[in-house]
PAMARZA-68703 format. One line per 4 residues: number of its first residue (from 1); their letters; for each residue x, y, z of C-alpha. Coordinates in steps of 0.1 Angstrom, whole numbers, plus 2048, in hexadecimal, padded with zeros to 3 digits. Each point is the difference from the previous one (the first is absolute). Layout:
# PAMARZA-68703
NUM = a = X/Y/Z; ...
END
This chain:
# PAMARZA-68703
1 = mevd = 8FF/77F/7D0; 804/81B/7E2; 7E7/809/7E7; 80F/814/7E4
5 = gvrs = 81E/808/812; 7EA/80F/820; 801/7EF/822; 7E0/7EF/807
9 = fydp = 7F7/7F3/822; 7E6/7E4/7EF; 80A/7DC/804; 7E7/7EC/7EA
13 = negs = 806/7E3/817; 7F9/812/821; 7DE/7FF/810; 7E3/7E6/7FE
17 = ckad = 7E4/812/7F1; 7EF/7FA/7DF; 80B/81F/7ED; 80D/7F2/7E0
21 = hdls = 7E3/80E/7E6; 7EB/81C/7FC; 7DF/803/80E; 7E3/7FC/7E7
25 = peel = 7E6/81A/7FD; 7E7/7E8/813; 81A/7FD/81D; 806/826/801
29 = daaf = 7DA/808/803; 7FC/7E6/81B; 81E/812/812; 7F5/821/7F9
33 = alvr = 7DB/7F4/80F; 810/7F7/821; 815/81F/805; 7E3/818/7FA
37 = ailp = 7EC/7EC/81B; 81C/802/81C; 818/81A/7F7; 7F9/81B/81B
41 = rdsv = 7E9/81B/7F6; 80C/81E/817; 818/816/7F0; 81C/7FD/817
45 = tqgh = 804/7DB/801; 7F9/7FD/7DC; 816/81A/7F7; 81C/7EF/812
49 = slrv = 7F7/7DC/7EC; 803/819/7DF; 822/80C/80A; 80F/7E1/80B
53 = mdya = 7F4/7F1/7DB; 810/820/7F0; 820/7FC/813; 801/7D9/7FD
57 = lala = 7FE/800/7DA; 81B/81B/7FC; 817/7ED/814; 7FB/7E0/7EF
61 = rrak = 804/810/7DE; 821/80F/80F; 80A/7DD/80B; 7F9/7F3/7DD
65 = lprk = 7E3/7E7/80D; 7EF/7EC/7E6; 7E0/80E/7F1; 7EC/7E3/808
69 = llah = 805/806/825; 7F2/824/7FF; 7DD/7F6/801; 805/7EC/81E
73 = lvfg = 815/81D/811; 7E1/817/7F7; 7E9/7EA/811; 816/7F7/81F
77 = sllh = 808/825/802; 7DC/80A/803; 7F4/7E8/818; 820/7FC/816
81 = dcgk = 7E8/80C/81C; 7E2/7F0/7FB; 7FF/7EB/81C; 7FE/820/816
85 = ggvs = 7DD/7FB/7F8; 7FC/7E8/81B; 810/81B/818; 7E7/816/816
89 = dyil = 803/828/7F8; 808/807/822; 821/7EE/7FC; 807/80D/7DF
93 = qkpg = 7FB/822/809; 80C/800/824; 815/81F/805; 817/7F1/817
97 = tlss = 815/7E3/805; 7F1/7DD/7FC; 7FF/7E7/81A; 811/7DE/7FB
101 = dqmr = 7E1/7F2/7FB; 7F6/818/7E6; 81E/7FD/7EF; 7FC/7DB/7FE
105 = lmgl = 7DE/805/7ED; 80F/818/7E9; 81C/7E8/7F8; 7E7/7E6/7F4
109 = hser = 7F5/818/7E1; 81A/7F2/7E8; 7F1/7DA/808; 7DD/80C/7FE
113 = ghti = 808/813/7DD; 811/7E0/7F3; 7E2/7ED/80B; 7E6/816/7F0
117 = trcv = 811/803/7DD; 812/7DB/7FD; 7E1/7ED/7F7; 7FC/819/7E1
121 = gple = 814/7F0/7E3; 80E/822/7F1; 807/80C/821; 815/7E2/80B
125 = tasl = 821/80D/7FA; 7F6/823/80E; 7F6/7ED/81F; 823/7F4/806
129 = firq = 80C/826/801; 7E3/80A/818; 80B/7E5/818; 823/80A/7FF
133 = hher = 802/826/7FD; 808/7FF/826; 81F/7E8/800; 821/80E/805
137 = wdgq = 821/7FE/7EE; 80E/7F4/81F; 7E7/7E5/808; 7F2/814/81E
141 = gypd = 7DF/807/7EE; 7DE/7EE/7FE; 7EC/7EB/7FC; 818/7E5/7F5
145 = glse = 822/80D/80A; 80F/800/7DD; 820/80F/7F7; 814/80F/7E1
149 = eeih = 7F7/7EE/7E2; 7E6/7E9/810; 7EA/81F/7FD; 7F5/806/7DD
153 = icsr = 80A/81C/7ED; 7E2/810/7FB; 7F6/7FD/826; 823/812/808
157 = iiti = 7F7/81C/7EA; 7DC/805/80F; 812/800/822; 818/81E/7F7
161 = vdvf = 7E7/817/7F3; 7E5/7F8/819; 815/809/819; 80C/820/7EF
165 = damt = 7DB/809/7F8; 7F5/7FC/822; 81B/815/80E; 7F9/81D/7E7
169 = shrp = 7DB/7FF/805; 7EB/80C/81E; 7F3/7E6/819; 7E8/803/81F
173 = yrks = 81F/7FB/815; 818/819/7F3; 808/819/7E6; 80F/7F7/7E0
177 = mpvq = 826/7FE/7FA; 816/817/7EA; 80B/7EE/7E3; 824/804/809
181 = aamg = 7FC/7F2/820; 7ED/7E3/7F5; 81C/7F9/7E8; 817/7FE/81E
185 = vmrs = 7E9/7E6/811; 801/7EC/7DE; 828/803/802; 801/7F3/825
189 = grgs = 7EA/7E4/7F7; 815/7F6/7E0; 80B/7D8/807; 7ED/7FD/81E
193 = rfdp = 7DA/808/7FB; 805/804/7D8; 812/7F1/7E3; 820/815/7FF
197 = eltd = 800/800/7DA; 7DF/80A/7F8; 800/81A/81C; 81C/810/7EF
201 = tfla = 7F0/801/7E1; 7E0/80E/80F; 814/81C/80F; 813/807/7E5
205 = mlre = 7DE/806/7EB; 7F5/816/81D; 81F/815/7FC; 7FC/803/7DA
209 = kmvn = 7DA/806/806; 7F7/7E1/7EA; 7E2/7FB/816; 7E7/81B/80E
213 = arkg = 804/802/825; 7E6/816/80C; 803/806/824; 7DD/7FB/812
217 = gvsf = 7EE/802/7DF; 7E7/7EB/7EF; 803/800/7DB; 7F3/7E6/7E9
221 = frpw = 812/80B/7E3; 824/80A/7F8; 805/826/7FA; 803/7FC/7D9
225 = ftpt = 7E0/7E9/7FD; 7E3/816/7F8; 7E2/7E9/7F7; 7E8/809/7E3
229 = liaa = 7DE/7FD/806; 7E9/804/7E5; 7D8/804/809; 7E4/800/7E8
233 = eatl = 7DC/809/804; 7E5/80C/7E8; 7EF/81B/818; 811/823/808
237 = pfrq = 7F5/800/824; 80F/7DC/802; 821/80A/7F1; 801/820/815
241 = alrh = 7FB/7EA/821; 81A/7E7/7F5; 817/81C/7FC; 7F8/80C/823
245 = slsg = 802/7E1/811; 820/7F3/7F0; 814/821/7FF; 81F/7FF/812
249 = patq = 829/7FC/7FE; 7FF/7DC/7FE; 7F3/7FC/7DF; 801/80E/7DC
253 = ltvv = 7DC/802/7F7; 7EB/804/7E0; 7DB/7FF/7FF; 7F2/7FC/7DD
257 = asge = 7DC/7F8/7F3; 806/7E3/7E5; 80E/7DF/7FD; 816/80C/7E1
261 = evvd = 80F/817/817; 809/7E8/817; 80F/7EB/7E6; 814/81E/7F1
265 = hvas = 811/807/822; 807/7DC/809; 810/7FE/7DD; 815/81D/803
269 = gpve = 811/7FA/820; 802/7EB/820; 7DE/7FD/812; 7FF/7F1/827
273 = mimv = 7DB/800/803; 7E0/805/7EC; 7E0/805/810; 7DF/802/7E9
277 = getl = 7DC/809/805; 7E4/7E5/7F5; 7F8/811/7DF; 818/818/7ED
281 = sdmt = 7F6/817/7E6; 80C/7E8/7E3; 801/7DE/810; 7F7/7EE/821
285 = gaec = 81B/801/81A; 806/7DB/7FF; 808/803/7DC; 81A/81E/807
289 = lhms = 813/7E9/81C; 801/7E1/7E8; 80D/818/7E4; 81A/809/816
293 = rela = 80D/7DF/80E; 818/7FB/7E1; 80E/822/803; 804/800/826
297 = prav = 7FF/7DD/80C; 80D/80B/823; 7E7/81C/807; 7EA/7FF/81C
301 = rlml = 7DB/802/7F2; 7E2/80E/814; 7DE/803/7FA; 7E5/819/80E
305 = cpfn = 7DD/7F0/803; 7E1/806/813; 7F9/7E6/818; 7E0/7F6/7F0
309 = rlea = 815/7F6/7E2; 81E/7F1/812; 7F0/7DD/7F6; 7FC/804/7DD
313 = lvsh = 824/80F/7FD; 813/7E6/811; 7FB/7E9/7E3; 819/817/7EE
317 = rewa = 81B/7FF/819; 816/7E6/7EE; 7FA/80D/7DD; 809/820/80A
321 = giyr = 81D/7F5/81A; 7EC/816/81C; 812/801/81F; 7E7/810/817
325 = yvlv = 7DD/811/7F8; 7FA/823/814; 7DE/803/80C; 7ED/822/7F7
329 = pwnd = 7FC/819/812; 825/7FD/80E; 80D/80D/820; 820/816/7F8
333 = rqln = 815/7F1/819; 7F6/7DA/7F8; 806/80A/7DD; 823/80E/806
337 = elvt = 808/7E0/814; 7F4/7E7/7E7; 814/817/7E3; 820/7FE/81A
341 = ealv = 7FA/7D9/806; 7FE/7FB/7DB; 81F/810/7F6; 812/7F0/81D
345 = wrqi = 7F5/7E1/7F0; 80C/80A/7DD; 822/806/810; 801/7E0/80E
349 = csav = 7F3/7EE/7E3; 81C/811/7EB; 81C/7F6/818; 7F3/7D9/800
353 = rgdd = 7FB/7FE/7DA; 81F/812/7FC; 7F2/81C/7EB; 813/81B/816
357 = grtn = 801/81C/7E8; 7F3/820/812; 7F8/822/7F1; 811/822/805
361 = asgg = 7F5/822/800; 805/800/7D7; 7F1/7DE/7FC; 81F/7EC/7FA
365 = kvtp = 805/7E1/811; 818/800/81F; 818/7DF/806; 7FC/7F5/827
369 = p = 81F/7FA/811
END
């Protein structure tokens, strides 16, 4: 099939999933809630899932898949290993070779992941990709022994990028493989383990540096994406504490005192996250977040609040579009983890909703591959 003269691997008649419509905001919220609950929290496994999502989206765009499939691909990529929650840490972290019984238990994770996700309406399509991501082009995979086009194209994409990232990342049982060596393994699996045309496309993208292959690294963001965080609090000690807690290379941080300054920053350029105190010098934090919604509808919004004020402030959540409350006093490590999580979800929301422009160092938009 060709789209605008470019070869596309997508056949609208293939596959049996219900991916013929965009997910509604309500469906997306339900899907996000489940992903937040079951996406692994440890940095190694979560980093793998996020990189698989990143690779999969890049390959899907290069293969000219319809935009309506991308949301399902995002959730399938993020949750492809969710069935491993039923496998013991002893097996998952075993440094040596697994026994036949341990391999059998590990092999059940794709079916378990399908079972976990298939009853959630917005994840019904993604659950098919999760079930199929260990099928092989030659029919020797599991759990259903599907072959070639019997395997959904999104499942074939996840298979390719999952194996590549696994090889180029550290594991308890082996060191990471150099990217060039991993590319050789991918070539050797072309037409047996992997869809040959998609494999050629992914290898070409690696050679052209159209995807960010980072050996053994855990990176939540592409190198050109430096997220912008605006934090606002009325008192000087609080502002200084925020700067100390959130300092680091991962974000471009601006700390201000008033809601008007927040709105000015949001109006002047892309902002990924806004975190405010309960009361600013000129308005309440909830009013500030509400005002920012029209200017930055995709920004993640956090509110600082004392524990004894949490119940009262929860009533503002929907009106102000608050993603999470940060209890005061906070722990620096936990606050950094929360900020990282919130920015990861900003990236995921952007990918799912098609709002994929990212900012470069000069504040301009960068077009993703």
